[in-house]
PDBQT receptor file of N, H, CA, C and O in Angstrom, charges set to zero:
ATOM      1  N   MET A   1     -10.105 -12.332  23.675  1.00  0.00    +0.000 N 
ATOM      2  CA  MET A   1      -8.899 -10.103  24.412  1.00  0.00    +0.000 C 
ATOM      3  C   MET A   1      -7.947 -10.006  23.439  1.00  0.00    +0.000 C 
ATOM      4  O   MET A   1      -7.622 -11.168  23.194  1.00  0.00    +0.000 OA
ATOM      5  N   PHE A   2      -7.392  -9.343  22.826  1.00  0.00    +0.000 N 
ATOM      6  H   PHE A   2      -7.656  -8.400  23.025  1.00  0.00    +0.000 HD
ATOM      7  CA  PHE A   2      -6.128  -8.633  21.677  1.00  0.00    +0.000 C 
ATOM      8  C   PHE A   2      -5.052  -9.526  23.356  1.00  0.00    +0.000 C 
ATOM      9  O   PHE A   2      -5.162  -9.567  24.581  1.00  0.00    +0.000 OA
ATOM     10  N   GLU A   3      -4.161 -10.035  22.324  1.00  0.00    +0.000 N 
ATOM     11  H   GLU A   3      -4.071 -10.002  21.328  1.00  0.00    +0.000 HD
ATOM     12  CA  GLU A   3      -2.711 -10.007  22.731  1.00  0.00    +0.000 C 
ATOM     13  C   GLU A   3      -1.772  -8.964  22.872  1.00  0.00    +0.000 C 
ATOM     14  O   GLU A   3      -1.506  -8.100  22.036  1.00  0.00    +0.000 OA
ATOM     15  N   LYS A   4      -1.054  -9.186  24.555  1.00  0.00    +0.000 N 
ATOM     16  H   LYS A   4      -1.270  -9.887  25.234  1.00  0.00    +0.000 HD
ATOM     17  CA  LYS A   4      -0.798  -7.951  24.708  1.00  0.00    +0.000 C 
ATOM     18  C   LYS A   4       0.348  -7.543  23.896  1.00  0.00    +0.000 C 
ATOM     19  O   LYS A   4       0.556  -6.355  23.650  1.00  0.00    +0.000 OA
ATOM     20  N   SER A   5       1.474  -8.956  23.260  1.00  0.00    +0.000 N 
ATOM     21  H   SER A   5       1.305  -9.922  23.460  1.00  0.00    +0.000 HD
ATOM     22  CA  SER A   5       2.267  -8.985  21.489  1.00  0.00    +0.000 C 
ATOM     23  C   SER A   5       1.849  -7.297  20.369  1.00  0.00    +0.000 C 
ATOM     24  O   SER A   5       2.277  -6.556  19.485  1.00  0.00    +0.000 OA
ATOM     25  N   ASN A   6       1.076  -7.474  21.012  1.00  0.00    +0.000 N 
ATOM     26  H   ASN A   6       0.728  -8.076  21.731  1.00  0.00    +0.000 HD
ATOM     27  CA  ASN A   6       0.145  -6.212  19.791  1.00  0.00    +0.000 C 
ATOM     28  C   ASN A   6       0.341  -4.873  20.317  1.00  0.00    +0.000 C 
ATOM     29  O   ASN A   6       0.818  -4.091  19.494  1.00  0.00    +0.000 OA
ATOM     30  N   SER A   7       0.062  -4.325  21.655  1.00  0.00    +0.000 N 
ATOM     31  H   SER A   7      -0.325  -4.960  22.324  1.00  0.00    +0.000 HD
ATOM     32  CA  SER A   7      -0.556  -3.245  21.949  1.00  0.00    +0.000 C 
ATOM     33  C   SER A   7       0.541  -2.548  21.398  1.00  0.00    +0.000 C 
ATOM     34  O   SER A   7      -0.124  -1.853  20.629  1.00  0.00    +0.000 OA
ATOM     35  N   PHE A   8       1.704  -2.192  21.193  1.00  0.00    +0.000 N 
ATOM     36  H   PHE A   8       2.245  -2.756  21.818  1.00  0.00    +0.000 HD
ATOM     37  CA  PHE A   8       1.877  -0.615  20.811  1.00  0.00    +0.000 C 
ATOM     38  C   PHE A   8       1.328  -0.501  19.121  1.00  0.00    +0.000 C 
ATOM     39  O   PHE A   8       2.100  -0.094  18.253  1.00  0.00    +0.000 OA
ATOM     40  N   ALA A   9      -0.170  -0.937  18.791  1.00  0.00    +0.000 N 
ATOM     41  H   ALA A   9      -0.797  -1.267  19.496  1.00  0.00    +0.000 HD
ATOM     42  CA  ALA A   9      -0.914  -0.446  17.383  1.00  0.00    +0.000 C 
ATOM     43  C   ALA A   9      -2.605  -0.210  18.188  1.00  0.00    +0.000 C 
ATOM     44  O   ALA A   9      -3.632   0.428  17.960  1.00  0.00    +0.000 OA
ATOM     45  N   ARG A  10      -1.831  -1.629  19.717  1.00  0.00    +0.000 N 
ATOM     46  H   ARG A  10      -0.997  -2.147  19.903  1.00  0.00    +0.000 HD
ATOM     47  CA  ARG A  10      -3.618  -0.559  20.403  1.00  0.00    +0.000 C 
ATOM     48  C   ARG A  10      -3.361  -0.069  21.830  1.00  0.00    +0.000 C 
ATOM     49  O   ARG A  10      -4.279   0.634  22.253  1.00  0.00    +0.000 OA
ATOM     50  N   GLU A  11      -2.754  -0.184  22.337  1.00  0.00    +0.000 N 
ATOM     51  H   GLU A  11      -2.008  -0.755  21.993  1.00  0.00    +0.000 HD
ATOM     52  CA  GLU A  11      -2.450   1.210  22.829  1.00  0.00    +0.000 C 
ATOM     53  C   GLU A  11      -3.037   1.755  24.037  1.00  0.00    +0.000 C 
ATOM     54  O   GLU A  11      -3.019   1.475  25.236  1.00  0.00    +0.000 OA
ATOM     55  N   GLY A  12      -3.790   3.011  22.973  1.00  0.00    +0.000 N 
ATOM     56  H   GLY A  12      -3.804   3.239  21.999  1.00  0.00    +0.000 HD
ATOM     57  CA  GLY A  12      -5.383   3.134  23.479  1.00  0.00    +0.000 C 
ATOM     58  C   GLY A  12      -6.092   2.268  24.806  1.00  0.00    +0.000 C 
ATOM     59  O   GLY A  12      -6.121   2.404  26.029  1.00  0.00    +0.000 OA
ATOM     60  N   LEU A  13      -6.604   1.362  23.862  1.00  0.00    +0.000 N 
ATOM     61  H   LEU A  13      -6.580   1.251  22.868  1.00  0.00    +0.000 HD
ATOM     62  CA  LEU A  13      -7.536   0.299  24.307  1.00  0.00    +0.000 C 
ATOM     63  C   LEU A  13      -6.538  -0.134  25.655  1.00  0.00    +0.000 C 
ATOM     64  O   LEU A  13      -6.703   0.150  26.841  1.00  0.00    +0.000 OA
ATOM     65  N   HIS A  14      -5.523  -0.874  25.049  1.00  0.00    +0.000 N 
ATOM     66  H   HIS A  14      -5.389  -1.106  24.086  1.00  0.00    +0.000 HD
ATOM     67  CA  HIS A  14      -4.352  -1.278  26.852  1.00  0.00    +0.000 C 
ATOM     68  C   HIS A  14      -4.877  -0.953  27.917  1.00  0.00    +0.000 C 
ATOM     69  O   HIS A  14      -5.640  -1.372  28.788  1.00  0.00    +0.000 OA
ATOM     70  N   ALA A  15      -4.144   0.095  27.568  1.00  0.00    +0.000 N 
ATOM     71  H   ALA A  15      -3.524   0.436  26.861  1.00  0.00    +0.000 HD
ATOM     72  CA  ALA A  15      -4.013   1.289  28.277  1.00  0.00    +0.000 C 
ATOM     73  C   ALA A  15      -5.519   1.371  29.400  1.00  0.00    +0.000 C 
ATOM     74  O   ALA A  15      -6.030   0.725  30.314  1.00  0.00    +0.000 OA
ATOM     75  N   LEU A  16      -5.757   2.634  28.590  1.00  0.00    +0.000 N 
ATOM     76  H   LEU A  16      -5.342   3.159  27.848  1.00  0.00    +0.000 HD
ATOM     77  CA  LEU A  16      -7.161   2.135  29.280  1.00  0.00    +0.000 C 
ATOM     78  C   LEU A  16      -7.771   1.494  30.108  1.00  0.00    +0.000 C 
ATOM     79  O   LEU A  16      -8.224   2.018  31.125  1.00  0.00    +0.000 OA
ATOM     80  N   LEU A  17      -7.913   0.064  29.788  1.00  0.00    +0.000 N 
ATOM     81  H   LEU A  17      -7.545  -0.362  28.962  1.00  0.00    +0.000 HD
ATOM     82  CA  LEU A  17      -8.105  -1.384  30.656  1.00  0.00    +0.000 C 
ATOM     83  C   LEU A  17      -7.780  -2.009  32.025  1.00  0.00    +0.000 C 
ATOM     84  O   LEU A  17      -8.392  -2.511  32.969  1.00  0.00    +0.000 OA
ATOM     85  N   SER A  18      -6.237  -1.669  31.585  1.00  0.00    +0.000 N 
ATOM     86  H   SER A  18      -5.740  -1.262  30.819  1.00  0.00    +0.000 HD
ATOM     87  CA  SER A  18      -5.491  -1.582  32.685  1.00  0.00    +0.000 C 
ATOM     88  C   SER A  18      -5.792  -0.690  34.057  1.00  0.00    +0.000 C 
ATOM     89  O   SER A  18      -5.771  -1.200  35.178  1.00  0.00    +0.000 OA
ATOM     90  N   GLN A  19      -6.084   0.759  33.801  1.00  0.00    +0.000 N 
ATOM     91  H   GLN A  19      -6.101   1.173  32.891  1.00  0.00    +0.000 HD
ATOM     92  CA  GLN A  19      -6.212   1.317  34.477  1.00  0.00    +0.000 C 
ATOM     93  C   GLN A  19      -7.902   2.219  34.857  1.00  0.00    +0.000 C 
ATOM     94  O   GLN A  19      -8.019   3.329  35.377  1.00  0.00    +0.000 OA
ATOM     95  N   ASN A  20      -8.779   1.491  34.492  1.00  0.00    +0.000 N 
ATOM     96  H   ASN A  20      -8.684   0.589  34.070  1.00  0.00    +0.000 HD
ATOM     97  CA  ASN A  20      -9.905   1.815  34.560  1.00  0.00    +0.000 C 
ATOM     98  C   ASN A  20     -10.814   0.517  35.026  1.00  0.00    +0.000 C 
ATOM     99  O   ASN A  20     -11.097  -0.251  34.106  1.00  0.00    +0.000 OA
ATOM    100  N   SER A  21     -11.185   0.261  36.014  1.00  0.00    +0.000 N 
ATOM    101  H   SER A  21     -10.955   0.885  36.761  1.00  0.00    +0.000 HD
ATOM    102  CA  SER A  21     -11.543  -0.628  36.029  1.00  0.00    +0.000 C 
ATOM    103  C   SER A  21     -13.305  -1.065  35.610  1.00  0.00    +0.000 C 
ATOM    104  O   SER A  21     -13.643  -2.001  34.885  1.00  0.00    +0.000 OA
ATOM    105  N   GLU A  22     -14.281  -0.017  36.353  1.00  0.00    +0.000 N 
ATOM    106  H   GLU A  22     -14.007   0.743  36.941  1.00  0.00    +0.000 HD
ATOM    107  CA  GLU A  22     -14.907   0.065  34.607  1.00  0.00    +0.000 C 
ATOM    108  C   GLU A  22     -14.983   0.023  33.687  1.00  0.00    +0.000 C 
ATOM    109  O   GLU A  22     -15.982  -0.391  33.100  1.00  0.00    +0.000 OA
ATOM    110  N   ALA A  23     -14.059   0.396  33.212  1.00  0.00    +0.000 N 
ATOM    111  H   ALA A  23     -13.248   0.733  33.689  1.00  0.00    +0.000 HD
ATOM    112  CA  ALA A  23     -13.436   0.032  31.109  1.00  0.00    +0.000 C 
ATOM    113  C   ALA A  23     -13.424  -1.435  30.972  1.00  0.00    +0.000 C 
ATOM    114  O   ALA A  23     -14.034  -2.073  30.115  1.00  0.00    +0.000 OA
ATOM    115  N   GLN A  24     -12.626  -1.930  31.954  1.00  0.00    +0.000 N 
ATOM    116  H   GLN A  24     -12.130  -1.411  32.651  1.00  0.00    +0.000 HD
ATOM    117  CA  GLN A  24     -12.457  -3.325  31.103  1.00  0.00    +0.000 C 
ATOM    118  C   GLN A  24     -14.073  -4.057  31.855  1.00  0.00    +0.000 C 
ATOM    119  O   GLN A  24     -14.754  -4.823  31.173  1.00  0.00    +0.000 OA
ATOM    120  N   LYS A  25     -14.453  -3.707  33.171  1.00  0.00    +0.000 N 
ATOM    121  H   LYS A  25     -13.900  -3.084  33.725  1.00  0.00    +0.000 HD
ATOM    122  CA  LYS A  25     -15.965  -4.640  33.418  1.00  0.00    +0.000 C 
ATOM    123  C   LYS A  25     -16.099  -4.119  32.130  1.00  0.00    +0.000 C 
ATOM    124  O   LYS A  25     -15.602  -4.972  31.395  1.00  0.00    +0.000 OA
ATOM    125  N   TYR A  26     -16.635  -2.871  31.229  1.00  0.00    +0.000 N 
ATOM    126  H   TYR A  26     -17.039  -2.179  31.827  1.00  0.00    +0.000 HD
ATOM    127  CA  TYR A  26     -17.857  -2.709  30.682  1.00  0.00    +0.000 C 
ATOM    128  C   TYR A  26     -17.151  -3.605  28.730  1.00  0.00    +0.000 C 
ATOM    129  O   TYR A  26     -18.111  -3.462  27.973  1.00  0.00    +0.000 OA
ATOM    130  N   PHE A  27     -16.421  -4.051  28.238  1.00  0.00    +0.000 N 
ATOM    131  H   PHE A  27     -15.641  -4.168  28.852  1.00  0.00    +0.000 HD
ATOM    132  CA  PHE A  27     -14.987  -4.325  27.559  1.00  0.00    +0.000 C 
ATOM    133  C   PHE A  27     -15.631  -5.128  27.559  1.00  0.00    +0.000 C 
ATOM    134  O   PHE A  27     -16.501  -5.311  26.709  1.00  0.00    +0.000 OA
ATOM    135  N   ASN A  28     -15.193  -6.493  29.359  1.00  0.00    +0.000 N 
ATOM    136  H   ASN A  28     -14.486  -6.344  30.051  1.00  0.00    +0.000 HD
ATOM    137  CA  ASN A  28     -15.536  -7.593  29.527  1.00  0.00    +0.000 C 
ATOM    138  C   ASN A  28     -16.827  -8.196  29.296  1.00  0.00    +0.000 C 
ATOM    139  O   ASN A  28     -17.103  -9.390  29.408  1.00  0.00    +0.000 OA
ATOM    140  N   SER A  29     -17.766  -7.027  28.886  1.00  0.00    +0.000 N 
ATOM    141  H   SER A  29     -17.542  -6.057  28.795  1.00  0.00    +0.000 HD
ATOM    142  CA  SER A  29     -19.117  -7.352  29.519  1.00  0.00    +0.000 C 
ATOM    143  C   SER A  29     -19.505  -7.505  27.453  1.00  0.00    +0.000 C 
ATOM    144  O   SER A  29     -20.022  -8.497  26.939  1.00  0.00    +0.000 OA
ATOM    145  N   LEU A  30     -19.247  -6.760  27.006  1.00  0.00    +0.000 N 
ATOM    146  H   LEU A  30     -18.827  -5.954  27.423  1.00  0.00    +0.000 HD
ATOM    147  CA  LEU A  30     -19.863  -6.116  25.566  1.00  0.00    +0.000 C 
ATOM    148  C   LEU A  30     -18.618  -8.721  24.552  1.00  0.00    +0.000 C 
ATOM    149  O   LEU A  30     -17.565  -9.358  24.593  1.00  0.00    +0.000 OA
ATOM    150  N   PRO A  31     -20.092  -8.769  23.957  1.00  0.00    +0.000 N 
ATOM    151  CA  PRO A  31     -19.336 -10.338  23.030  1.00  0.00    +0.000 C 
ATOM    152  C   PRO A  31     -18.712 -10.016  22.246  1.00  0.00    +0.000 C 
ATOM    153  O   PRO A  31     -18.878  -8.921  21.709  1.00  0.00    +0.000 OA
ATOM    154  N   ASP A  32     -17.679 -10.934  21.867  1.00  0.00    +0.000 N 
ATOM    155  H   ASP A  32     -17.544 -11.823  22.303  1.00  0.00    +0.000 HD
ATOM    156  CA  ASP A  32     -16.290 -11.338  21.159  1.00  0.00    +0.000 C 
ATOM    157  C   ASP A  32     -15.985 -10.532  20.513  1.00  0.00    +0.000 C 
ATOM    158  O   ASP A  32     -14.896  -9.978  20.365  1.00  0.00    +0.000 OA
ATOM    159  N   TYR A  33     -17.693 -10.276  19.700  1.00  0.00    +0.000 N 
ATOM    160  H   TYR A  33     -18.578 -10.726  19.819  1.00  0.00    +0.000 HD
ATOM    161  CA  TYR A  33     -17.633  -9.729  18.217  1.00  0.00    +0.000 C 
ATOM    162  C   TYR A  33     -17.041  -8.765  18.125  1.00  0.00    +0.000 C 
ATOM    163  O   TYR A  33     -15.981  -8.445  17.587  1.00  0.00    +0.000 OA
ATOM    164  N   ILE A  34     -17.465  -8.489  18.448  1.00  0.00    +0.000 N 
ATOM    165  H   ILE A  34     -18.326  -8.749  18.885  1.00  0.00    +0.000 HD
ATOM    166  CA  ILE A  34     -17.603  -6.549  19.084  1.00  0.00    +0.000 C 
ATOM    167  C   ILE A  34     -16.276  -6.365  19.746  1.00  0.00    +0.000 C 
ATOM    168  O   ILE A  34     -15.713  -5.412  19.206  1.00  0.00    +0.000 OA
ATOM    169  N   ARG A  35     -15.428  -6.971  20.849  1.00  0.00    +0.000 N 
ATOM    170  H   ARG A  35     -15.885  -7.745  21.288  1.00  0.00    +0.000 HD
ATOM    171  CA  ARG A  35     -14.637  -6.512  21.445  1.00  0.00    +0.000 C 
ATOM    172  C   ARG A  35     -13.714  -6.618  20.727  1.00  0.00    +0.000 C 
ATOM    173  O   ARG A  35     -12.932  -5.668  20.769  1.00  0.00    +0.000 OA
ATOM    174  N   ASP A  36     -13.407  -7.640  19.873  1.00  0.00    +0.000 N 
ATOM    175  H   ASP A  36     -14.042  -8.412  19.839  1.00  0.00    +0.000 HD
ATOM    176  CA  ASP A  36     -12.519  -8.057  18.084  1.00  0.00    +0.000 C 
ATOM    177  C   ASP A  36     -12.623  -6.923  17.282  1.00  0.00    +0.000 C 
ATOM    178  O   ASP A  36     -11.812  -6.489  16.464  1.00  0.00    +0.000 OA
ATOM    179  N   MET A  37     -13.533  -6.565  17.555  1.00  0.00    +0.000 N 
ATOM    180  H   MET A  37     -14.192  -6.918  18.219  1.00  0.00    +0.000 HD
ATOM    181  CA  MET A  37     -14.091  -5.183  16.635  1.00  0.00    +0.000 C 
ATOM    182  C   MET A  37     -13.378  -3.955  16.932  1.00  0.00    +0.000 C 
ATOM    183  O   MET A  37     -12.927  -3.047  16.234  1.00  0.00    +0.000 OA
ATOM    184  N   ILE A  38     -13.414  -4.215  18.267  1.00  0.00    +0.000 N 
ATOM    185  H   ILE A  38     -13.781  -4.953  18.834  1.00  0.00    +0.000 HD
ATOM    186  CA  ILE A  38     -13.167  -2.041  18.925  1.00  0.00    +0.000 C 
ATOM    187  C   ILE A  38     -11.214  -2.750  19.166  1.00  0.00    +0.000 C 
ATOM    188  O   ILE A  38     -10.187  -2.073  19.234  1.00  0.00    +0.000 OA
ATOM    189  N   GLY A  39     -11.329  -3.949  19.220  1.00  0.00    +0.000 N 
ATOM    190  H   GLY A  39     -12.163  -4.499  19.164  1.00  0.00    +0.000 HD
ATOM    191  CA  GLY A  39      -9.112  -4.159  18.691  1.00  0.00    +0.000 C 
ATOM    192  C   GLY A  39      -8.588  -3.636  17.806  1.00  0.00    +0.000 C 
ATOM    193  O   GLY A  39      -7.454  -3.161  17.869  1.00  0.00    +0.000 OA
ATOM    194  N   GLU A  40      -9.444  -3.624  16.642  1.00  0.00    +0.000 N 
ATOM    195  H   GLU A  40     -10.366  -4.010  16.590  1.00  0.00    +0.000 HD
ATOM    196  CA  GLU A  40      -9.035  -4.297  15.610  1.00  0.00    +0.000 C 
ATOM    197  C   GLU A  40      -8.784  -2.096  16.032  1.00  0.00    +0.000 C 
ATOM    198  O   GLU A  40      -7.706  -1.624  16.395  1.00  0.00    +0.000 OA
ATOM    199  N   ARG A  41      -9.757  -1.464  15.876  1.00  0.00    +0.000 N 
ATOM    200  H   ARG A  41     -10.633  -1.847  15.582  1.00  0.00    +0.000 HD
ATOM    201  CA  ARG A  41      -9.087   0.189  16.854  1.00  0.00    +0.000 C 
ATOM    202  C   ARG A  41      -8.616   0.651  17.863  1.00  0.00    +0.000 C 
ATOM    203  O   ARG A  41      -8.350   1.826  18.114  1.00  0.00    +0.000 OA
ATOM    204  N   ALA A  42      -8.511  -0.124  18.394  1.00  0.00    +0.000 N 
ATOM    205  H   ALA A  42      -8.727  -1.079  18.190  1.00  0.00    +0.000 HD
ATOM    206  CA  ALA A  42      -7.938   0.013  19.790  1.00  0.00    +0.000 C 
ATOM    207  C   ALA A  42      -7.343   1.671  19.697  1.00  0.00    +0.000 C 
ATOM    208  O   ALA A  42      -7.794   2.651  20.291  1.00  0.00    +0.000 OA
ATOM    209  N   ASP A  43      -6.581   1.626  19.070  1.00  0.00    +0.000 N 
ATOM    210  H   ASP A  43      -6.214   0.830  18.588  1.00  0.00    +0.000 HD
ATOM    211  CA  ASP A  43      -5.571   2.796  18.816  1.00  0.00    +0.000 C 
ATOM    212  C   ASP A  43      -6.752   4.167  19.219  1.00  0.00    +0.000 C 
ATOM    213  O   ASP A  43      -6.555   4.903  20.185  1.00  0.00    +0.000 OA
ATOM    214  N   SER A  44      -7.639   4.276  18.537  1.00  0.00    +0.000 N 
ATOM    215  H   SER A  44      -7.799   3.677  17.752  1.00  0.00    +0.000 HD
ATOM    216  CA  SER A  44      -8.723   5.606  18.690  1.00  0.00    +0.000 C 
ATOM    217  C   SER A  44     -10.008   5.474  19.863  1.00  0.00    +0.000 C 
ATOM    218  O   SER A  44     -11.141   5.953  19.898  1.00  0.00    +0.000 OA
ATOM    219  N   VAL A  45      -9.288   4.641  20.726  1.00  0.00    +0.000 N 
ATOM    220  H   VAL A  45      -8.368   4.251  20.698  1.00  0.00    +0.000 HD
ATOM    221  CA  VAL A  45     -10.817   4.441  21.797  1.00  0.00    +0.000 C 
ATOM    222  C   VAL A  45      -9.431   4.776  23.147  1.00  0.00    +0.000 C 
ATOM    223  O   VAL A  45      -8.452   4.134  23.528  1.00  0.00    +0.000 OA
ATOM    224  N   GLN A  46     -10.138   6.319  23.575  1.00  0.00    +0.000 N 
ATOM    225  H   GLN A  46     -10.934   6.839  23.265  1.00  0.00    +0.000 HD
ATOM    226  CA  GLN A  46      -8.712   6.035  24.596  1.00  0.00    +0.000 C 
ATOM    227  C   GLN A  46      -9.216   7.084  25.528  1.00  0.00    +0.000 C 
ATOM    228  O   GLN A  46      -8.606   8.098  25.869  1.00  0.00    +0.000 OA
ATOM    229  N   SER A  47     -11.142   6.478  26.123  1.00  0.00    +0.000 N 
ATOM    230  H   SER A  47     -11.637   5.655  25.847  1.00  0.00    +0.000 HD
ATOM    231  CA  SER A  47     -11.882   6.572  26.869  1.00  0.00    +0.000 C 
ATOM    232  C   SER A  47     -12.897   5.602  27.174  1.00  0.00    +0.000 C 
ATOM    233  O   SER A  47     -13.166   4.705  26.376  1.00  0.00    +0.000 OA
ATOM    234  N   LEU A  48     -13.554   5.746  28.431  1.00  0.00    +0.000 N 
ATOM    235  H   LEU A  48     -13.335   6.475  29.079  1.00  0.00    +0.000 HD
ATOM    236  CA  LEU A  48     -14.658   4.833  28.642  1.00  0.00    +0.000 C 
ATOM    237  C   LEU A  48     -16.077   5.581  27.834  1.00  0.00    +0.000 C 
ATOM    238  O   LEU A  48     -16.971   4.767  27.607  1.00  0.00    +0.000 OA
ATOM    239  N   ASP A  49     -16.341   6.927  27.419  1.00  0.00    +0.000 N 
ATOM    240  H   ASP A  49     -15.615   7.588  27.603  1.00  0.00    +0.000 HD
ATOM    241  CA  ASP A  49     -17.083   7.744  27.118  1.00  0.00    +0.000 C 
ATOM    242  C   ASP A  49     -17.003   6.626  25.212  1.00  0.00    +0.000 C 
ATOM    243  O   ASP A  49     -17.500   5.619  24.709  1.00  0.00    +0.000 OA
ATOM    244  N   GLU A  50     -16.142   7.610  24.906  1.00  0.00    +0.000 N 
ATOM    245  H   GLU A  50     -15.737   8.428  25.314  1.00  0.00    +0.000 HD
ATOM    246  CA  GLU A  50     -14.767   6.084  23.288  1.00  0.00    +0.000 C 
ATOM    247  C   GLU A  50     -16.184   5.390  23.508  1.00  0.00    +0.000 C 
ATOM    248  O   GLU A  50     -17.378   5.415  23.207  1.00  0.00    +0.000 OA
ATOM    249  N   LEU A  51     -15.164   4.734  24.271  1.00  0.00    +0.000 N 
ATOM    250  H   LEU A  51     -14.194   4.714  24.515  1.00  0.00    +0.000 HD
ATOM    251  CA  LEU A  51     -15.422   2.933  24.551  1.00  0.00    +0.000 C 
ATOM    252  C   LEU A  51     -17.282   2.983  24.238  1.00  0.00    +0.000 C 
ATOM    253  O   LEU A  51     -17.967   2.540  23.317  1.00  0.00    +0.000 OA
ATOM    254  N   HIS A  52     -17.491   3.465  25.034  1.00  0.00    +0.000 N 
ATOM    255  H   HIS A  52     -16.934   3.825  25.783  1.00  0.00    +0.000 HD
ATOM    256  CA  HIS A  52     -19.249   3.047  24.948  1.00  0.00    +0.000 C 
ATOM    257  C   HIS A  52     -19.376   3.433  23.898  1.00  0.00    +0.000 C 
ATOM    258  O   HIS A  52     -19.389   2.617  22.977  1.00  0.00    +0.000 OA
ATOM    259  N   ARG A  53     -19.493   4.573  23.685  1.00  0.00    +0.000 N 
ATOM    260  H   ARG A  53     -19.482   5.236  24.434  1.00  0.00    +0.000 HD
ATOM    261  CA  ARG A  53     -20.144   5.404  21.916  1.00  0.00    +0.000 C 
ATOM    262  C   ARG A  53     -19.285   4.596  20.223  1.00  0.00    +0.000 C 
ATOM    263  O   ARG A  53     -19.589   4.891  19.067  1.00  0.00    +0.000 OA
ATOM    264  N   TYR A  54     -18.227   3.590  20.664  1.00  0.00    +0.000 N 
ATOM    265  H   TYR A  54     -17.980   3.351  21.603  1.00  0.00    +0.000 HD
ATOM    266  CA  TYR A  54     -17.768   3.184  19.233  1.00  0.00    +0.000 C 
ATOM    267  C   TYR A  54     -18.756   1.438  19.533  1.00  0.00    +0.000 C 
ATOM    268  O   TYR A  54     -19.038   0.652  18.628  1.00  0.00    +0.000 OA
ATOM    269  N   ALA A  55     -19.042   1.275  20.809  1.00  0.00    +0.000 N 
ATOM    270  H   ALA A  55     -18.812   1.914  21.544  1.00  0.00    +0.000 HD
ATOM    271  CA  ALA A  55     -18.910  -0.427  21.260  1.00  0.00    +0.000 C 
ATOM    272  C   ALA A  55     -21.065  -0.195  20.548  1.00  0.00    +0.000 C 
ATOM    273  O   ALA A  55     -21.654  -0.728  19.607  1.00  0.00    +0.000 OA
ATOM    274  N   GLU A  56     -21.601   0.982  21.773  1.00  0.00    +0.000 N 
ATOM    275  H   GLU A  56     -21.123   1.415  22.538  1.00  0.00    +0.000 HD
ATOM    276  CA  GLU A  56     -23.194   1.249  21.435  1.00  0.00    +0.000 C 
ATOM    277  C   GLU A  56     -23.168   1.301  19.352  1.00  0.00    +0.000 C 
ATOM    278  O   GLU A  56     -23.975   0.677  18.663  1.00  0.00    +0.000 OA
ATOM    279  N   ASN A  57     -22.048   2.192  18.800  1.00  0.00    +0.000 N 
ATOM    280  H   ASN A  57     -21.393   2.699  19.360  1.00  0.00    +0.000 HD
ATOM    281  CA  ASN A  57     -23.118   2.113  17.558  1.00  0.00    +0.000 C 
ATOM    282  C   ASN A  57     -22.368   0.220  16.621  1.00  0.00    +0.000 C 
ATOM    283  O   ASN A  57     -22.987  -0.487  15.825  1.00  0.00    +0.000 OA
ATOM    284  N   LEU A  58     -21.271   0.050  17.048  1.00  0.00    +0.000 N 
ATOM    285  H   LEU A  58     -20.768   0.625  17.694  1.00  0.00    +0.000 HD
ATOM    286  CA  LEU A  58     -21.891  -1.558  16.493  1.00  0.00    +0.000 C 
ATOM    287  C   LEU A  58     -22.099  -2.353  16.720  1.00  0.00    +0.000 C 
ATOM    288  O   LEU A  58     -21.692  -3.389  16.194  1.00  0.00    +0.000 OA
ATOM    289  N   LEU A  59     -23.163  -2.194  18.013  1.00  0.00    +0.000 N 
ATOM    290  H   LEU A  59     -23.494  -1.353  18.440  1.00  0.00    +0.000 HD
ATOM    291  CA  LEU A  59     -23.752  -3.266  18.775  1.00  0.00    +0.000 C 
ATOM    292  C   LEU A  59     -25.382  -2.382  17.780  1.00  0.00    +0.000 C 
ATOM    293  O   LEU A  59     -26.478  -2.913  17.964  1.00  0.00    +0.000 OA
ATOM    294  N   ALA A  60     -25.298  -1.094  16.822  1.00  0.00    +0.000 N 
ATOM    295  H   ALA A  60     -24.408  -0.663  16.673  1.00  0.00    +0.000 HD
ATOM    296  CA  ALA A  60     -26.679  -0.395  17.154  1.00  0.00    +0.000 C 
ATOM    297  C   ALA A  60     -26.988  -1.501  15.064  1.00  0.00    +0.000 C 
ATOM    298  O   ALA A  60     -27.982  -2.005  14.542  1.00  0.00    +0.000 OA
ATOM    299  N   GLY A  61     -25.302  -1.333  14.554  1.00  0.00    +0.000 N 
ATOM    300  H   GLY A  61     -24.494  -0.923  14.979  1.00  0.00    +0.000 HD
ATOM    301  CA  GLY A  61     -25.526  -2.330  13.250  1.00  0.00    +0.000 C 
ATOM    302  C   GLY A  61     -26.311  -4.130  13.193  1.00  0.00    +0.000 C 
ATOM    303  O   GLY A  61     -26.508  -4.809  12.185  1.00  0.00    +0.000 OA
ATOM    304  N   ASP A  62     -26.487  -4.339  14.043  1.00  0.00    +0.000 N 
ATOM    305  H   ASP A  62     -26.327  -3.787  14.862  1.00  0.00    +0.000 HD
ATOM    306  CA  ASP A  62     -26.572  -5.653  14.512  1.00  0.00    +0.000 C 
ATOM    307  C   ASP A  62     -28.007  -5.770  14.478  1.00  0.00    +0.000 C 
ATOM    308  O   ASP A  62     -28.530  -6.820  14.104  1.00  0.00    +0.000 OA
ATOM    309  N   LYS A  63     -28.736  -4.692  14.869  1.00  0.00    +0.000 N 
ATOM    310  H   LYS A  63     -28.312  -3.840  15.172  1.00  0.00    +0.000 HD
ATOM    311  CA  LYS A  63     -30.289  -4.121  14.680  1.00  0.00    +0.000 C 
ATOM    312  C   LYS A  63     -31.206  -4.441  14.249  1.00  0.00    +0.000 C 
ATOM    313  O   LYS A  63     -32.199  -3.716  14.304  1.00  0.00    +0.000 OA
TER     314      LYS A  63
């Protein structure tokens, strides 16, 4: 998972995961490399729906 020291740039995802247990469970179920990729653009992830869409798009690229 991402470092808390980088939370200013990643506040969207950090806030979502700290406030939404379903989002946290889903995020933790993803492969490490997908979590890393989402973490790189975490400021744009503001909702569980956005998290699902972003992860699904990344996973679809693997097929």
